[in-house]
VOPAGU-2260 file (C-alpha; in pm, 1 decimal, decimal comma):
REM VOPAGU-2260
SITE   aa  ch    i         X         Y         Z
SITE  UNK   A    0     708,4    -829,3   -1495,8
SITE  UNK   A    1     855,8    -704,3   -1169,7
SITE  UNK   A    2     827,6    -853,9    -825,7
SITE  UNK   A    3     698,2    -743,8    -488,8
SITE  UNK   A    4     768,8    -817,6    -126,0
SITE  UNK   A    5     473,9    -986,6      44,8
SITE  UNK   A    6     446,2   -1213,5     349,7
SITE  UNK   A    7     821,3   -1212,7     412,7
SITE  UNK   A    8     938,0   -1299,2      61,0
SITE  UNK   A    9     972,2   -1166,3    -292,7
SITE  UNK   A   10     727,3   -1302,8    -546,5
SITE  UNK   A   11     627,6   -1221,1    -904,9
SITE  UNK   A   12     390,5    -929,3    -953,4
SITE  UNK   A   13     132,3   -1014,8   -1217,5
SITE  UNK   A   14     -29,1    -668,8   -1221,1
SITE  UNK   A   15      24,1    -432,9   -1516,4
SITE  UNK   A   16      56,9     -60,3   -1448,6
SITE  UNK   A   17    -145,4     129,8   -1708,7
SITE  UNK   A   18     -36,4     483,5   -1801,6
SITE  UNK   A   19    -292,9     762,6   -1799,0
SITE  UNK   A   20    -311,7     770,4   -2177,9
SITE  UNK   A   21    -250,9     401,0   -2261,7
SITE  UNK   A   22    -533,3     167,7   -2362,0
SITE  UNK   A   23    -655,2     -71,6   -2095,0
SITE  UNK   A   24    -567,4    -423,1   -2212,5
SITE  UNK   A   25    -856,9    -663,9   -2264,7
SITE  UNK   A   26    -711,0    -917,6   -2020,6
SITE  UNK   A   27    -499,2    -934,4   -1708,6
SITE  UNK   A   28    -483,4    -749,4   -1381,4
SITE  UNK   A   29    -457,6    -373,8   -1434,2
SITE  UNK   A   30    -354,8     -84,2   -1208,5
SITE  UNK   A   31    -488,3     252,5   -1325,9
SITE  UNK   A   32    -404,5     603,5   -1206,2
SITE  UNK   A   33    -666,6     741,6    -966,2
SITE  UNK   A   34    -781,5    1020,0   -1202,0
SITE  UNK   A   35    -833,0     770,6   -1481,5
SITE  UNK   A   36   -1023,2     530,2   -1255,4
SITE  UNK   A   37   -1255,3     809,3   -1142,9
SITE  UNK   A   38   -1315,2     918,0   -1503,8
SITE  UNK   A   39   -1375,2     564,3   -1636,8
SITE  UNK   A   40   -1519,1     371,2   -1342,8
SITE  UNK   A   41   -1867,2     350,2   -1495,5
SITE  UNK   A   42   -1720,0     209,2   -1817,9
SITE  UNK   A   43   -1512,5     -40,9   -1617,5
SITE  UNK   A   44   -1809,5    -148,8   -1402,0
SITE  UNK   A   45   -1881,4    -447,4   -1627,7
SITE  UNK   A   46   -1517,8    -561,5   -1631,1
SITE  UNK   A   47   -1505,4    -859,7   -1392,3
SITE  UNK   A   48   -1128,8    -906,9   -1376,4
SITE  UNK   A   49    -922,5    -773,2   -1084,9
SITE  UNK   A   50    -859,3    -400,3   -1112,5
SITE  UNK   A   51    -663,4    -161,6    -895,4
SITE  UNK   A   52    -571,7     201,9    -856,2
SITE  UNK   A   53    -243,9     388,9    -807,5
SITE  UNK   A   54    -275,3     691,7    -579,2
SITE  UNK   A   55     -15,6     970,0    -587,5
SITE  UNK   A   56      73,4    1181,6    -281,2
SITE  UNK   A   57    -183,2    1456,4    -231,3
SITE  UNK   A   58    -465,4    1268,5    -403,0
SITE  UNK   A   59    -764,8    1204,2    -178,3
SITE  UNK   A   60    -822,5     831,7    -120,6
SITE  UNK   A   61   -1168,6     909,9      14,2
SITE  UNK   A   62   -1277,4     952,8    -349,0
SITE  UNK   A   63   -1246,7     572,1    -373,3
SITE  UNK   A   64   -1499,1     504,2     -93,4
SITE  UNK   A   65   -1783,0     394,8    -326,3
SITE  UNK   A   66   -1545,3     165,8    -519,8
SITE  UNK   A   67   -1358,1     -16,6    -243,8
SITE  UNK   A   68   -1550,8    -342,6    -280,9
SITE  UNK   A   69   -1463,3    -343,8    -652,6
SITE  UNK   A   70   -1089,5    -278,1    -615,0
SITE  UNK   A   71    -853,3    -569,7    -553,3
SITE  UNK   A   72    -542,2    -352,2    -502,9
SITE  UNK   A   73    -469,8       5,3    -407,9
SITE  UNK   A   74    -108,7     111,1    -462,3
SITE  UNK   A   75      11,1     421,1    -279,2
SITE  UNK   A   76     306,0     597,0    -440,3
SITE  UNK   A   77     610,6     704,0    -241,0
SITE  UNK   A   78     814,0     911,1    -490,3
SITE  UNK   A   79    1068,4    1000,9    -220,0
SITE  UNK   A   80    1137,8     841,0     117,1
SITE  UNK   A   81    1081,7    1182,2     277,0
SITE  UNK   A   82     721,9    1200,1     151,0
SITE  UNK   A   83     507,5    1027,7     413,4
SITE  UNK   A   84     161,0    1122,6     289,6
SITE  UNK   A   85     102,4     763,4     178,8
SITE  UNK   A   86     111,5     649,5     542,6
SITE  UNK   A   87    -187,4     872,9     618,8
SITE  UNK   A   88    -367,9     750,5     308,5
SITE  UNK   A   89    -309,1     389,1     415,4
SITE  UNK   A   90    -455,7     449,9     759,6
SITE  UNK   A   91    -757,0     627,5     609,9
SITE  UNK   A   92    -815,1     333,3     375,3
SITE  UNK   A   93    -779,3      67,4     646,4
SITE  UNK   A   94    -917,8     231,8     959,5
SITE  UNK   A   95   -1169,6     487,2     832,4
SITE  UNK   A   96   -1294,0     332,0     507,6
SITE  UNK   A   97   -1244,4     -36,2     597,0
SITE  UNK   A   98   -1057,1    -136,8     278,0
SITE  UNK   A   99    -978,3    -510,8     295,6
SITE  UNK   A  100    -804,4    -560,6     -39,4
SITE  UNK   A  101    -430,8    -553,7     -97,1
SITE  UNK   A  102    -258,8    -229,7      -5,8
SITE  UNK   A  103      85,6    -183,5    -155,9
SITE  UNK   A  104     358,7      79,3    -136,1
SITE  UNK   A  105     543,6     160,7    -456,0
SITE  UNK   A  106     839,2     387,0    -517,0
SITE  UNK   A  107    1123,4     489,8    -289,0
SITE  UNK   A  108    1075,5     215,8     -27,1
SITE  UNK   A  109    1364,9     180,1     218,0
SITE  UNK   A  110    1444,2     -84,9     479,0
SITE  UNK   A  111    1385,6     134,9     784,4
SITE  UNK   A  112    1032,0     205,7     660,6
SITE  UNK   A  113     924,3    -158,9     631,0
SITE  UNK   A  114     788,2    -199,1     987,4
SITE  UNK   A  115     603,7     131,8     954,7
SITE  UNK   A  116     447,3      22,5     625,5
SITE  UNK   A  117     321,4    -297,7     786,4
SITE  UNK   A  118     191,4    -107,5    1086,5
SITE  UNK   A  119     -16,2     120,8     863,5
SITE  UNK   A  120    -174,6    -178,4     692,6
SITE  UNK   A  121      35,7    -236,0     380,9
SITE  UNK   A  122      37,4    -595,6     256,3
SITE  UNK   A  123     295,3    -566,2     -21,5
SITE  UNK   A  124     588,3    -345,7    -117,2
SITE  UNK   A  125     737,0    -284,9    -460,0
SITE  UNK   A  126    1103,7    -223,3    -380,6
SITE  UNK   A  127    1363,8     -95,2    -625,1
SITE  UNK   A  128    1633,3      -5,9    -368,2
SITE  UNK   A  129    1912,6    -264,5    -394,8
SITE  UNK   A  130    2034,9    -261,6     -32,3
SITE  UNK   A  131    1675,5    -286,8      94,8
SITE  UNK   A  132    1605,7    -581,7    -135,2
SITE  UNK   A  133    1927,1    -754,8     -22,0
SITE  UNK   A  134    1847,4    -707,6     348,4
SITE  UNK   A  135    1491,4    -837,8     307,3
SITE  UNK   A  136    1617,3   -1135,8     106,1
SITE  UNK   A  137    1845,8   -1217,1     401,1
SITE  UNK   A  138    1543,4   -1194,2     633,4
SITE  UNK   A  139    1651,0    -872,5     803,5
SITE  UNK   A  140    1357,3    -654,5     903,6
SITE  UNK   A  141    1420,0    -373,6    1151,9
SITE  UNK   A  142    1240,5    -404,4    1485,0
SITE  UNK   A  143    1042,1    -125,3    1648,7
SITE  UNK   A  144     966,6    -224,1    2008,9
SITE  UNK   A  145     798,9      99,4    2124,4
SITE  UNK   A  146     549,9     303,0    1927,1
SITE  UNK   A  147     437,7     653,8    2001,3
SITE  UNK   A  148      97,0     656,2    1833,1
SITE  UNK   A  149    -175,9     396,4    1872,9
SITE  UNK   A  150    -319,6     233,6    1563,5
SITE  UNK   A  151    -592,6     -14,5    1483,2
SITE  UNK   A  152    -345,9    -247,1    1306,6
SITE  UNK   A  153    -143,6    -510,7    1492,8
SITE  UNK   A  154    -106,1    -608,2    1857,0
SITE  UNK   A  155     -13,0    -335,5    2103,5
SITE  UNK   A  156     -51,0    -268,8    2473,7
SITE  UNK   A  157      -8,0      54,3    2667,4
SITE  UNK   A  158     348,8      91,8    2793,2
SITE  UNK   A  159     364,6     255,1    3134,6
SITE  UNK   A  160     178,3     565,9    3243,7
SITE  UNK   A  161     166,9     731,2    2902,9
SITE  UNK   A  162    -145,0     606,9    2720,1
SITE  UNK   A  163      -7,4     713,6    2380,7
SITE  UNK   A  164     302,3     495,7    2410,5
SITE  UNK   A  165     257,0     134,8    2296,3
SITE  UNK   A  166     465,2    -177,0    2336,6
SITE  UNK   A  167     465,1    -441,7    2064,5
SITE  UNK   A  168     348,3    -779,9    2192,0
């Protein structure tokens, strides 16, 4: 079992990541790849335990729209810190589709990205990077006082005469 960063602290992660070709265990919280979820969602409809999906960059999260009430967790993969497609997927899930379950980032999660993850609506981060884990354990989270794009997440006010620039309040 690994751990995840949620609500300002590390805690145990009791979800099991299921490979595309592995059997789904009879018990416990399970995270399935998106393609597998889409192929087996009718079979899993009677399964009342918490289930979730892992979405890779380039996969369309809109395919999950009919299932959002059923999913407890959606994990968006960040295979490299330079791949930001998961940020767009997070905003689509939160702002366009209204997903209210847990949204987590998994993969190459770095300290400087943490405030941006939270701003896009992520609740939890699975962090393997040692220096990032150490900084978060010490309580160090980078601050971003001015933002250049508005979002529907968090508290912001217009900063000056440029309506696209926002100040954190």
